[in-house]
C-alpha positions as CSV (number, residue, x, y, z in Angstrom):
1,X,13.2,-19.0,7.2
2,X,12.0,-18.8,3.6
3,X,8.6,-20.2,2.8
4,X,9.8,-21.8,-0.4
5,X,13.1,-22.1,-2.4
6,X,14.2,-18.7,-3.7
7,X,15.0,-18.2,-7.4
8,X,18.6,-17.4,-8.5
9,X,17.5,-14.1,-10.0
10,X,14.5,-11.9,-10.4
11,X,13.1,-9.3,-12.8
12,X,13.1,-5.6,-12.0
13,X,12.4,-2.3,-13.7
14,X,15.4,0.0,-13.9
15,X,15.6,3.7,-14.6
16,X,19.2,3.9,-15.7
17,X,19.2,7.6,-16.5
18,X,17.6,9.8,-13.8
19,X,17.0,12.6,-16.3
20,X,14.7,10.6,-18.5
21,X,11.6,8.5,-18.0
22,X,12.9,5.5,-19.9
23,X,12.7,2.2,-18.1
24,X,14.2,-1.2,-18.9
25,X,13.2,-4.7,-17.6
26,X,16.3,-6.6,-16.5
27,X,17.3,-9.7,-14.5
28,X,19.3,-9.1,-11.4
29,X,20.1,-10.8,-8.1
30,X,17.6,-10.9,-5.2
31,X,18.1,-8.3,-2.5
32,X,19.4,-9.5,0.9
33,X,17.5,-8.2,4.0
34,X,19.2,-7.2,7.1
35,X,17.0,-8.6,9.9
36,X,18.9,-6.7,12.5
37,X,17.6,-3.5,10.8
38,X,14.0,-4.7,10.8
39,X,14.1,-5.6,7.1
40,X,11.8,-8.2,5.5
41,X,12.2,-9.9,2.2
42,X,8.9,-9.6,0.3
43,X,7.7,-11.4,-2.8
44,X,6.0,-8.7,-4.8
45,X,2.6,-9.4,-6.2
46,X,1.7,-5.9,-7.5
47,X,3.0,-2.3,-7.5
48,X,1.4,1.1,-8.3
49,X,3.6,3.8,-9.7
50,X,3.1,7.5,-8.8
51,X,2.6,10.1,-11.5
52,X,5.9,11.9,-12.3
53,X,8.0,9.9,-9.9
54,X,10.8,9.2,-12.4
55,X,11.6,12.9,-12.7
56,X,11.7,13.7,-9.0
57,X,14.9,15.6,-8.4
58,X,15.6,13.5,-5.3
59,X,16.3,10.6,-7.6
60,X,19.6,12.1,-8.7
61,X,20.5,15.4,-7.0
62,X,21.0,14.7,-3.3
63,X,23.4,11.9,-2.3
64,X,21.7,11.6,1.0
65,X,18.3,10.9,-0.5
66,X,19.3,9.3,-3.8
67,X,17.9,5.8,-4.3
68,X,20.4,3.0,-3.6
69,X,19.3,1.4,-6.9
70,X,17.4,3.1,-9.7
71,X,14.1,1.1,-9.3
72,X,10.8,3.0,-9.3
73,X,7.4,2.4,-7.4
74,X,6.8,2.8,-3.7
75,X,3.2,1.4,-3.5
76,X,3.4,-2.3,-3.1
77,X,1.5,-5.5,-2.0
78,X,3.1,-8.8,-1.5
79,X,3.9,-11.8,0.8
80,X,6.5,-11.9,3.5
81,X,9.3,-14.5,2.6
82,X,11.7,-13.9,5.5
83,X,11.3,-11.7,8.6
84,X,13.1,-10.7,11.8
85,X,12.3,-13.1,14.7
86,X,10.4,-10.4,16.6
87,X,8.5,-9.0,13.7
88,X,4.6,-9.1,13.7
89,X,4.8,-9.8,9.9
90,X,6.1,-13.4,9.7
91,X,6.7,-15.5,6.5
92,X,3.4,-16.0,4.7
93,X,1.8,-12.8,5.9
94,X,0.1,-10.8,3.2
95,X,1.2,-7.2,3.5
96,X,1.2,-3.8,1.8
97,X,3.1,-0.6,2.2
98,X,4.2,2.7,0.9
99,X,8.0,2.6,1.4
100,X,10.4,5.5,2.0
101,X,11.4,7.3,-1.2
102,X,15.1,7.4,-0.4
103,X,15.4,3.6,-0.7
104,X,15.2,1.4,-3.7
105,X,11.7,1.2,-5.2
106,X,9.4,-1.8,-5.3
107,X,9.2,-2.6,-9.0
108,X,11.0,-5.9,-8.7
109,X,9.9,-9.4,-8.0
110,X,11.5,-9.5,-4.6
111,X,12.0,-6.4,-2.4
112,X,12.9,-5.2,1.1
113,X,10.4,-3.5,3.5
114,X,10.9,-2.5,7.1
115,X,8.6,-3.3,10.0
116,X,7.6,0.3,10.4
117,X,6.4,0.6,6.8
118,X,4.3,-2.6,6.7
119,X,0.6,-3.2,7.2
120,X,-1.5,-6.3,6.8
121,X,-3.3,-5.9,3.6
122,X,-7.2,-5.7,3.7
123,X,-8.6,-9.2,3.4
124,X,-11.5,-8.1,1.2
125,X,-9.2,-6.8,-1.6
126,X,-7.3,-8.6,-4.4
127,X,-3.6,-8.0,-4.9
128,X,-3.9,-5.3,-7.5
129,X,-6.4,-3.4,-5.3
130,X,-4.2,-3.8,-2.3
131,X,-1.2,-2.2,-4.2
132,X,-3.4,0.8,-5.0
133,X,-4.1,1.7,-1.4
134,X,-1.1,2.7,0.7
135,X,0.3,5.8,-0.9
136,X,-3.0,7.4,-1.8
137,X,-4.7,6.5,1.5
138,X,-1.7,7.6,3.6
139,X,-1.6,10.9,1.7
140,X,-5.3,11.4,2.4
141,X,-5.0,10.4,6.1
142,X,-2.1,12.8,6.7
143,X,-3.6,15.6,4.7
144,X,-6.8,15.5,6.7
145,X,-5.9,14.3,10.2
146,X,-2.2,15.2,10.6
147,X,-1.8,18.4,8.6
148,X,-5.4,19.5,8.2
149,X,-6.3,19.4,11.8
150,X,-9.4,17.2,11.5
151,X,-10.0,14.5,14.2
152,X,-9.6,10.9,12.9
153,X,-12.9,9.6,14.3
154,X,-16.1,8.8,12.7
155,X,-18.4,11.9,12.6
156,X,-15.8,14.0,14.5
157,X,-15.7,16.6,11.7
158,X,-19.4,17.3,11.5
159,X,-20.0,20.9,10.7
160,X,-16.7,21.3,8.8
161,X,-16.5,22.0,5.1
162,X,-13.7,20.4,3.0
163,X,-12.8,21.0,-0.5
164,X,-10.7,18.5,-2.5
165,X,-9.2,19.3,-6.0
166,X,-8.7,16.4,-8.4
167,X,-11.3,14.4,-6.4
168,X,-11.2,11.5,-9.0
169,X,-7.5,10.9,-8.6
170,X,-5.6,8.5,-6.5
171,X,-5.2,10.7,-3.4
172,X,-8.3,12.8,-4.1
173,X,-10.7,9.8,-4.1
174,X,-9.3,8.8,-0.7
175,X,-9.6,12.3,0.7
176,X,-13.2,12.4,-0.2
177,X,-14.0,9.0,1.4
178,X,-12.0,9.7,4.6
179,X,-13.4,13.2,5.0
180,X,-17.0,11.9,4.6
181,X,-16.3,9.2,7.2
182,X,-15.1,11.9,9.6
183,X,-18.4,13.7,9.1
184,X,-17.4,16.7,7.0
185,X,-19.4,18.2,4.2
186,X,-17.2,17.5,1.1
187,X,-17.0,19.3,-2.3
188,X,-14.7,17.9,-5.0
189,X,-13.4,19.2,-8.3
190,X,-13.1,17.0,-11.4
191,X,-13.4,17.0,-15.2
192,X,-16.9,16.5,-16.9
193,X,-16.3,12.7,-17.5
194,X,-15.8,12.1,-13.7
195,X,-18.7,14.0,-12.2
196,X,-20.9,10.9,-11.6
197,X,-17.9,8.9,-10.3
198,X,-16.9,11.6,-7.8
199,X,-20.5,11.9,-6.7
200,X,-20.5,8.1,-6.1
201,X,-17.6,8.5,-3.7
202,X,-19.8,10.6,-1.5
203,X,-19.2,14.3,-2.2
204,X,-22.0,16.7,-1.5
205,X,-21.2,18.6,-4.6
206,X,-18.9,17.8,-7.6
207,X,-17.6,20.8,-9.4
208,X,-16.7,20.5,-13.1
209,X,-13.6,22.6,-13.3
210,X,-13.9,23.1,-17.0
211,X,-17.3,24.7,-16.5
212,X,-16.7,27.0,-13.6
213,X,-13.7,28.4,-11.8
214,X,-13.4,27.9,-8.0
215,X,-13.2,31.6,-7.5
216,X,-16.5,32.1,-9.3
217,X,-18.1,29.1,-7.6
218,X,-17.5,30.3,-4.1
219,X,-18.5,33.9,-4.9
220,X,-21.9,32.9,-6.4
221,X,-23.4,32.0,-3.1
222,X,-22.6,33.2,0.4
223,X,-21.2,30.6,2.8
224,X,-19.5,28.5,0.3
225,X,-16.0,28.9,1.6
226,X,-14.2,26.0,3.3
227,X,-12.6,25.2,6.7
228,X,-10.1,22.9,5.0
229,X,-8.9,22.8,1.4
230,X,-6.7,20.0,0.1
231,X,-5.1,20.6,-3.3
232,X,-3.9,17.7,-5.3
233,X,-3.1,19.6,-8.5
234,X,-0.8,22.6,-7.8
235,X,-0.1,25.5,-10.2
236,X,-3.1,27.4,-11.3
237,X,-5.5,25.2,-9.4
238,X,-3.7,25.9,-6.2
239,X,-3.9,29.7,-6.9
240,X,-7.6,29.4,-7.4
241,X,-7.9,27.3,-4.2
242,X,-6.8,30.2,-2.2
243,X,-10.1,32.0,-2.9
244,X,-12.1,29.1,-1.4
245,X,-10.6,29.0,2.1
246,X,-12.1,30.8,5.1
247,X,-10.2,33.3,7.2
248,X,-8.8,31.1,9.9
249,X,-9.0,28.0,7.7
250,X,-6.3,25.7,6.4
251,X,-5.0,25.1,2.9
252,X,-2.9,22.0,2.3
253,X,-1.1,21.1,-0.9
254,X,0.6,17.8,-1.8
255,X,2.2,19.4,-4.8
256,X,4.0,22.7,-3.9
257,X,4.0,25.4,-1.1
258,X,0.7,27.3,-1.2
259,X,2.3,30.6,-0.2
260,X,4.0,30.8,-3.6
261,X,0.6,30.8,-5.3
262,X,-1.3,33.2,-3.1
263,X,-3.1,35.8,-5.2
264,X,-1.8,39.3,-4.5
265,X,-5.3,40.8,-4.4
266,X,-6.8,38.2,-2.0
267,X,-8.0,39.5,1.4
268,X,-8.0,36.7,3.9
269,X,-6.7,36.4,7.4
270,X,-5.2,33.7,9.5
271,X,-5.0,31.0,6.9
272,X,-2.6,28.2,7.8
273,X,-1.1,27.0,4.6
274,X,1.4,24.2,4.1
275,X,2.9,21.7,1.7
276,X,3.9,18.2,2.8
277,X,5.3,15.0,1.4
278,X,3.6,11.8,2.6
279,X,5.5,9.7,5.1
280,X,5.5,5.9,5.4
281,X,3.5,4.9,8.4
282,X,2.5,1.3,9.3
283,X,0.3,2.3,12.2
284,X,-1.8,4.5,10.0
285,X,-2.1,1.6,7.5
286,X,-3.6,-0.5,10.3
287,X,-6.4,2.1,10.6
288,X,-6.8,2.3,6.9
289,X,-7.1,-1.6,6.7
290,X,-9.8,-1.6,9.3
291,X,-11.8,1.0,7.4
292,X,-11.4,-0.9,4.1
293,X,-12.5,-4.2,5.7
294,X,-15.5,-2.4,7.3
295,X,-16.6,-1.2,3.8
296,X,-16.1,2.5,4.7
297,X,-13.5,3.1,2.0
298,X,-12.2,1.4,-1.1
299,X,-9.3,1.9,-3.5
300,X,-10.0,3.1,-7.1
301,X,-8.1,1.2,-9.7
302,X,-7.9,2.8,-13.1
303,X,-6.2,-0.1,-14.9
304,X,-4.1,-3.2,-14.3
305,X,-1.1,-4.1,-16.5
306,X,1.3,-7.1,-16.6
307,X,4.9,-6.4,-15.8
308,X,5.8,-6.9,-19.5
309,X,3.6,-4.0,-20.4
310,X,5.2,-1.5,-18.0
311,X,5.7,1.1,-20.7
312,X,1.9,1.2,-21.4
313,X,1.2,1.4,-17.7
314,X,3.4,4.4,-17.2
315,X,2.1,6.1,-20.3
316,X,-1.5,5.7,-19.0
317,X,-0.4,7.2,-15.6
318,X,1.5,10.1,-17.1
319,X,-1.2,11.0,-19.5
320,X,-2.9,12.7,-16.6
321,X,-6.4,11.3,-17.1
322,X,-6.3,8.1,-15.0
323,X,-9.3,7.6,-12.7
324,X,-7.6,6.3,-9.5
325,X,-4.4,4.2,-9.6
326,X,-2.6,2.5,-12.4
327,X,-1.3,-0.9,-11.2
328,X,1.4,-3.3,-12.5
329,X,0.4,-6.9,-11.5
330,X,3.4,-9.3,-11.4
331,X,1.1,-12.3,-11.2
332,X,-0.6,-11.8,-14.6
333,X,0.6,-14.3,-17.1
334,X,2.2,-16.7,-14.6
């Protein structure tokens, strides 16, 4: 049952040409959930776009992964309107999610989310903050505790050293906070304007990448190499990151396969290196919600924009200097 009468139509952002980043705001019919497939109808309160998502090749190239409708954004917070009878997320529940990329995105006033993707949003956050959590936090959780080999328990990584590149970004800021919660010694890279901010997240050392290269930094003092390196930048930064990982350590990239960027003159043995794409996971969101409500971690919101100013929001995000997440709030102006 719906909690209130549904409108005849809704607003949504459409990327009509997958080869350009141009978006249009249009009216369209509401989606219809299939409760037998564990689908929920969600009234969207806020979404957070991901940098570069409109040019992902998956949007157009592969018919098996192509979005059913060309609507962006996979980070969302909203209220359940209708739900399967056996769902733990019944109408009125306040939820958040990072949904699967192969499906239609969340940048629409009503959307569809499955049971496995959903989590109850942290009660101590507003809607915009809630929308800024799932994608970044799940990326960090999986980078550290699934791919990176750390144990997902408070203090369990004591004695481990973790390096995070782009520590002021959406994923990087969460990696810092979760690694610190796990007990690791954490070093993060950032630009000069974000040093104090990254230090406030709990790093032991913030490295200004414009002042010193990672290769030089680790070679200056013995014992500076890391058990786990998580790269959130790719390209030249990923190449430099290779110099910082210990023999027998792990190098994880969320941008591209590390093996392709390994320096030819690097002598290191037994490094596990891998690239991964974050997966939707409601059970991990439950863990993240508990940590946020306990005050252990918090999202970082760069800016909040009304839906009508979506072009400015995406321009801020794609400029490459956002501190944390850019959020589009559907409730602003209502």
